[in-house]
N, C-alpha and C positions, 0 to 999 in steps of 0.2 A: 728419309732416304740419306746413304752415306753421302758424303762431297764427292768422292770420286766417281759418282756415278754421272755428276754435269759435265766431265770431262771426255767423256765417250758414249757413243750412241746407244742404246740399249736396243733389244729387240723392240718391234712393235707390239702394239697393243695385241693385235690378232695372232701375232706370234706366242707372245706371255699365256696370252688363254689357250691357245692351242696346248703349249708346252707344259702349263699347269693340269689339262688335261691328262695328258699323256704320261708326265712324269710324276713319280710320288715326291710329296715334300719333303720327306725324310730318307736316307739310306744313299747307297752309292750311285753316283751318275751313271749314265751309259758311257763305254769304254769309246774315248777319243780317239781320233785318227793318227795324231802325232802328241808331241808334249806341247807344243805351242797352242795348238786347240783345246789339247786337256786342259792347261791351264786356264786360258780364256772361259772355257766352258764351265771350270769349276766356279772362277768370281763371278760369272752370270747367275749359277745357281746360290752362290752365296748371296747375292742382292735379291735374286727372287725369295728365297727363305725369308730374309731380313724384311722383304717389303710385304710377304703375306703374312708373317708372324705381327709386324706393326699394325696391318689392319685388323687382324684378328684381335689383337689387345684393345685396339680402339674400340672396335664392336662392345667386346665383353665389357668394357670399361661404363661406355653409354648405356648397353641393357643394363648394367647396376645401377648408375646414377640417375638414369632419367625417372625410373619409377619411385626409387627414393625422394629424389626432389619433387614428384606429383604430390607423394604420399606429404610430404612435408608442407607444402601448400595445403592442400586440404585440411591438415591437422593445425597449421596457423590459423588458417581463416574459420576453422571449426569450433565449435562450442557445445557439442551436442550433449556433455554433462553440466551440471552446475554447482559451483562451490564445493568443488573436490580438486582444484590446482593447486601447486604450492603458493605459500606465502609470499617466497621472492622467489625470482627468476634470474637463473643463470645460465649457462651451457649445459651443465651436468643435469640441473632439475627440468631445464627444457627436454632434456632427451628421456629423463625419467617420466614426464608428465604427458609427452606426447608421441612417445615411441620413435621417435625420430633423430637420426645422429646429431648431435650437437653441433657439429661444423656446417652441416645443410641449415638447421635451425639458424644460425648467427647469419647463413649466406643469405636466408629469406629476409631476417631482418633488417640487414645494410640494404637489400632490393628494395623493400617495404618502405625504409625510413628516407631512400632517395625518391622514390616516386609511389607514397601511400595510397594514391587513389585508381593503379591502374593494375595491381596484381591478383585482387581477389573477387570481390563485390563493388566494384568502385561505386561512391555513392555518387547519385547524378547532382549536377548542379543546374542551378534554374535555364542555362542554356542547354543541358543536354538531357535532361530528364526523358527517358522516353517511356512514357506511360501510353500503352497501345489500346487500353478500353477506351470506349465515347464517352466513360464518364470519370468524373475525377475519384482517385482511391479513395475518398472518405464519402461517397454515396452511397447509401445503405443498399444492401444487396439482398436476394430473395433468399428463402430457402431453398435447399435441393435435395433431392433423394440420397444425396451421400451423407454420411456421417456429418453432424453441423451441429452445433450449440449458440443460441442466440444470446449474446451479453446485453441483457436489459438496460445496463448501467451506460453503455454507449450506443445501442442500436445497433451493433454490427454483429454478422454470424464469423464463427472459427470454423472452418471447413477441414477435412481431411486434406493433406496430411498436418496440416499446421495443429489441428486440433489435439491430435494423441500428442505432440511433444509439449505442448502448453498444458496439457491435462495432467502428463506424467513428470513436469517437472516444474510444480508449484503453483502453477494457474495466476490466478490474478495477485496473488502474496509475492509473487517474482517478477512477472512480466506486465502486470496491470491488466487494465481490458484492452479490446481491439479499438484502434482508431481509424480504421480503416477494413475495405473488405480486402481481400487478396486482388494483387494487381501485378503488372509487367513494369520491371525494371531494369535495365541493361541485358534485356534477354531473359531475366529471369523471373520467378513467382515468387514476391514477397509480401509480407503482412506488417504494417505498421501497430505497434503495440503502445500503452504511455510509456513503458521503459525499455523496450527492446524492438528490435528489427530481425522477424525470422526470415528466412531465404529458403527455397526449396533447391534442392541437387537433385534433379530426376536419375541423373546417372548413378546415384546410390541407393535408388529405391529400394526398400526391404532391406537397408542395411543401416548401419551405425551412422550417423553423417547426413542421413536423407534431407533431415530441417537441422539448418546451423543458424547460430546467432550471426546477424550482419553488422557491417560497421556502423552502428547508428552513431557514436560520438563522432564519427569523423564526417559523416553526412551532417551532421547538425551546424559541426564547425565551419564546415564549407560553406553550407546555406546561409550561415549568419555571416560569413566572409572574414574570418577570425585568423586564418591562415596567413593572410596576408596586411591585416590590419592591428593585432592584436600581437605587442612583444611577447606574451607569454607563451605562444608556438614557437618562437625562434629556439633551435636546438642549444643546449648546453654543452661547455666542454666537460669533460669527465672530471668529478671531484671525488673525493674520499667519503665513504658511507660512515655514518655515525649512528650510534643506538636509536635515533631520532630522524633519520634521514637516508634514504638509498636511492643512489643513481643507477640508471637502468640506460646501460649501452646501446640497447636494443633500438631506444625509442630517442636516447639523447635529453631524458627529462627525469625529474627526481620526484619521489614521495615523500613527504614530511609531517611529522606529527599526527594530528587527529585524521587526515585521511590516510596514512600510511598504515595506522593501527586499524582504520575501519577496513580497509581493503584487506590487508593480512589476514586480520583476526576472520573474518567472514570467507576467505579463501577465495578471492573475487579477479583470481588470473583469467580464468574463463568466460566468467559471465561479462567482466567490463574489459578485461585484456590490460596493456599497460599504458601508462599515462602519455597523452600526447600535447599536454600542456604544463605549465606551471601553475600554482593556484594564482588567483585576481578577482577582484572585486565586481559583482555585477548584481546590481538592484536590490543591494543592501545585503548579498549573501556572499559568502567565499565560496568560489566555484571551481573545480578542476574537472578537465576533460580528459576522457579514457578514449581506446579504440571503439568501443561498443555503448559507450554512455557517458554521463556525466554525474559527478558527486558535489553536495552543496554543504556547505556546513554557515548554519544560522546564529549567528553570535548571541541572540538574545536567549535562545534556548540552549546554546553550547552543545549542538548534537549534529551530529552528519548523517546525511540522509540522501538517498538516492534522487535524483532530480527527475522528473517525467519529461525525459528527453524526447518522445515521443509527439508530446504536444507542444513542446517548444519548436520542433522541427517543423511540424502545420502551421506554426504562426509565422515561421521563416520562410516557409514557402507560399504562405497565403495561400492553402487550401483551407476547404471548409472545417470548420471545427464539428465533432459529431455531436448528435444529440444526445448529451451526457447528462446524466443527473448524478447526486451524489446523496448517499445516505449517512447519517449522523446517530449515533447512539449513546447515552452515557453509561450505559453498562453493554460491553459487546457482547459475551458468550454467557455472563452467571450475573443473577442480582439477588440481594438476599428478600427475605421475609420484610415486608413492611415498608420498601424502598418503592421510588417512583419510577418508572422508565418513561423516559424521553425519547419521541420518536421525529426526525427532521429529514424532509424530503427538499431538496433544493437543485437547482442547475446551474450551472455556469454559463449557460449561453442564453438566458434571459429569456427560457420559455417557461410556460408554467404545466406543471401535470396537472389533467384533467379527469374528472369523476373519481379523484383517488378513493381508494376503499383499503382498509388494514384490518388483520385481527391478532389478537393474541392470545393462544388458547383458544377458547370459545368468545372471547370479548371481543365486540366490533370497536376499533377505533375511530375516535372523532376529530377529525383534522380541523385545524384553524390557520389562520395566516397570520405571519409575522413576516412583512417585507415581502422578499422574494421566497421566503422559507415557509413549505407546510410543517405544522406540528402539531403533533398528538401525545397525551401524556396517560399512562397506562399505570393506576396502582395495585402493587402487589399486596393483596391483604394479609394480614398477620394469620388468617385463618386458612390460606390457599397450603395445597397439597404439594410439598417440596419434590418438583420434578421437572423434565424437560418440557417445554412448551414451545412450539412452533408461531413465530412471528412471521405474517405473509403479507405483501403489498400489491397492490394493482391499480395500473392507472393507463391513461392514453398521452402518448407524448403530442407534441406539435403538428406532427404528421397525421396522427389519428391511429399510430401503432401500438398495440398492447404491450405493455411493460409488468412484469412480474419479477417478485423478489421474496427469495425465502430464507429464512435464518432459525435455528434451534436455540433458546438462550435457556438456559438451566436456574431455575428457582433453588436457592438455598436455605436449609433453616437456621434459623436465629434463636436463639437462646434469651427470652424475654425476662425470664423470672419470673416470682410470684409476690403478692403483696395481700395481708389481711387488713384490712381497715376497719378500726374499732369506732364504732358510732354510739353515743350517748341514749339512754332512754328515749328522750325525748324527740329524738331525731332518727328512731329506727323506721319510720314510715317512709323515709327517704330511700332505705333499702329494697323498697318492692320496684319491681320492674315497670310499673305504670308511672313511676316519676321519668324513669326514661322513655318510655314511649310519649308518655305527652311531650316533652321536650323535642323527640324526634318529629312528632307530627307538625310544632310549631317551626321547624326548621328544616321542612321537607323541601319547599321551594327555593332554600337557599343551597343546599345540598344540589338542586338540579342545575343550578344558577350556571349557565356557559354563555361565555362571548367569545366571538371568532378570532380575536386578538388579545395577545398578553397586555396586561395594563403596567407590569412592572420589567425594569432591565436590571441586570448587574445578580450578585448573589445576595441573598437575604441576610438580615441580621437579627440578633435575638432580641425579643419585644421590652426585655429590661436590662437597664443600663447598670442599677445598682447591684451590690454584690449580694448573690442568690444560692439556693442550694437544690437541686435537683431530688426532690423528695418520693417522688414516684416516675418511672421512666415510661417510656413510650410501648403501648403493647404488653405492659405487666399483667398477668392472669391474677385479677384481683377479686379475694372475698370479701365479705360484711360480717365481721363479728363472727368467723371461723364457719361461716356457713357456706357450704359448697354449692348449695344451688342458687347462690349469688354470683357464682364464678362467671368473669366477664373479662374483655381485654380491655385495658385502660386505653383511650383513643389519643392521648397527646402527653405532653411534657408539664409536671407540676412544679412549679418554680417557686420556692418561700424564698422572701427577703430574707437576709440573714439576721435582720434587726428585729424577726419577730413581730413587727406590727403592719398594721394595715397603712393605705395612703400612698405607696410607691407608684411613681409614674409608669403607666403602660405605653410604650410608643409604637406605632405601626413599623412592622419588618421590612416591608416591600411596599410599593405603592399598589392602590386598589380604590374599589368605591364601596363606601356603608350601605350594605344591605338588609342588616337587621340589629335592631336595639329593644330590648327587651328582658324581663323577668322570665325565668325557667325554674321548675321545680326543683330538680336536683342538680342544674348547672349555674342558677343564680342569674344577677344581673350579667347580661351578655350583649356583645359586640361582634357583629360578623364582617367580613369583607370580602369582597368579590375580586379576586387577581385576573381574571381571565381564562381562557382556553379549560376551563373547570375546574380551576384552581381557587379555592375558598379556606379564610383562616378564621379562627375563631377565639374568642378570650372570654373566659368563665370566671364565674365568682368575684366578680369587680364590684370594688364598694360603691362607685359612680362611673357613668359614661361622660365623655367631653366631646362627641360629634353628633351630627344629627344624621338622617338618613339621607342617601343619595350622595353625601357628601364624598370629592375626592381626597384620599390623601397620599401625602409621599411619605417615603422612609423616614422615621423619626417624628412624625407628627404625633401629638399627645391621642390617645384613646379613651384612656379612662384610667383609673387607679386601683391599686390590689386592695381586696377584700375579703368575706370568708361568707359570703351569701352563697345560699344554695348548700348542697351536701358538701361541705368543707368543716374540719376539725381545728383549722387554723388559718391565718392571712397566705393564700398564694393565690398565683395564676394559674390557671390549667390554660395552656397556650393547645390549640389542636389545627391541624390543617388536613383538609379532604379533596381528593381528586374524583371526581365525576362520583362524588357523595360516599367514598370510601375512605376511611381512616389511613395516613401516612406519615413516615416519620419526618417531622418539621425539618431535622437537621439534615435531610438530603437536598433541601433549596438553599440552606447555608453553607454547605460544603461544595456544592456543583453551582455554577451558572446555569440554569434550566431557561434563561429568556434567551439565550443565543439560537 
């Protein structure tokens, strides 16, 4: 209103209402009765015109700003898309990324910085958490008629609408597995995952943004009381950006070096949001908190990775951990012919899978116990057809619930090469398969040896410490004196001493138990060790053995010496490893620690 309106009493509210109805806002006023009255009426009309115009302008401005501000808040709290945000954030970039004018985006960030836990989905504290269901959020739920998926790894269901969002945005590779059922938090339906909190917005049902990422990082920091106690969360004054460091005025924190590169290269603005702390040390790791999660740097591996912020939140809240199990494979999706697949199943919650069964293709897996871990080995025979094969597991957890797991692993081809072995006339009888059949019959009980626990730890070593040359590789296709009817796979590694002489020491490559000593027709003087879980090793063509039956050996213990007994054209050790009676490349046990 103009200031001079304060010096005279204007028309009453009722009079202004009637005049506004009866007199147009524009155009000539009604004829005055005299000049004084005309001038007074003109001033009144002018004031009325300015008043109404101001009111209309304010209404129009509010009509424009309120939807934009609401959109800004929704966009700021939403991350319905993953890994597609800008690498660095600025006013212009925020506008391009969210579709919200930069001014409003900055206004949101200022408000959010001053009251980060009250504007969107406020993370509940121990005192304010509002879980309205009668059970804790981590109590396993029941299947429903709605679309649902049971996560065997954690024993929880993912149901609509969270299931569609989880499935279409990377599943467990991005979010991990559910750590809770859906539950109510501060009036909203949420579900907690290993690396994310999903929030349901019914007002956006059927639209983009119906399910959004919640502020898991903020909730975790609040639950751990870090905002008040950790100086890394104190806001920083603006600093100049460099190639290795970026300051975010929206959150008053910086990203630097490895964390900056990881956040930037993976486009994590939408998935993690902005940093809400500086880097600091925690439990031997360097960590940094973000609005929606946490990153950690392992100084031993020198790698940045996502923290399982959901698991950390459960621990901070004191909520029960889910019935979670872990699956470990030494070859995750592809395995070469002749290698050994190791399958490990274990739980972080001190429960043991019961009645476990497994298959790889048509082969049954046989599980043994290794501390809290169940383990099975599957040899991939050189004669197997390269193709995809399905690995399946089923077992009951501690509640009796059936868990099932399935994955396709592709067996890939491998060129083992060929070799023609020349035997002198006085040894041609050894080319007869009857010699191999005899040896196999003598070793049959050793092939079937199986103990429920591994007898070794750590990676294996080669059984020869002297200089040697590989004269025949694993699974080479071998003929004898050029006869194709003698074609077969060479079962191990032929290791010939570079001295060309007998007598070189042969050592145990890993701990085990002596289960065979004897003379065979094709393989000569032989020692065999049982290493547990169906893994056995063989030492052929020995000049002599240095162990006795039933002896327990440790890595480096003397087994015997190199010789030329049996089907041998010169001094060498034939070293063979079998899993469940089938030949496998011994080098897999050297290259990988399969005892874990």
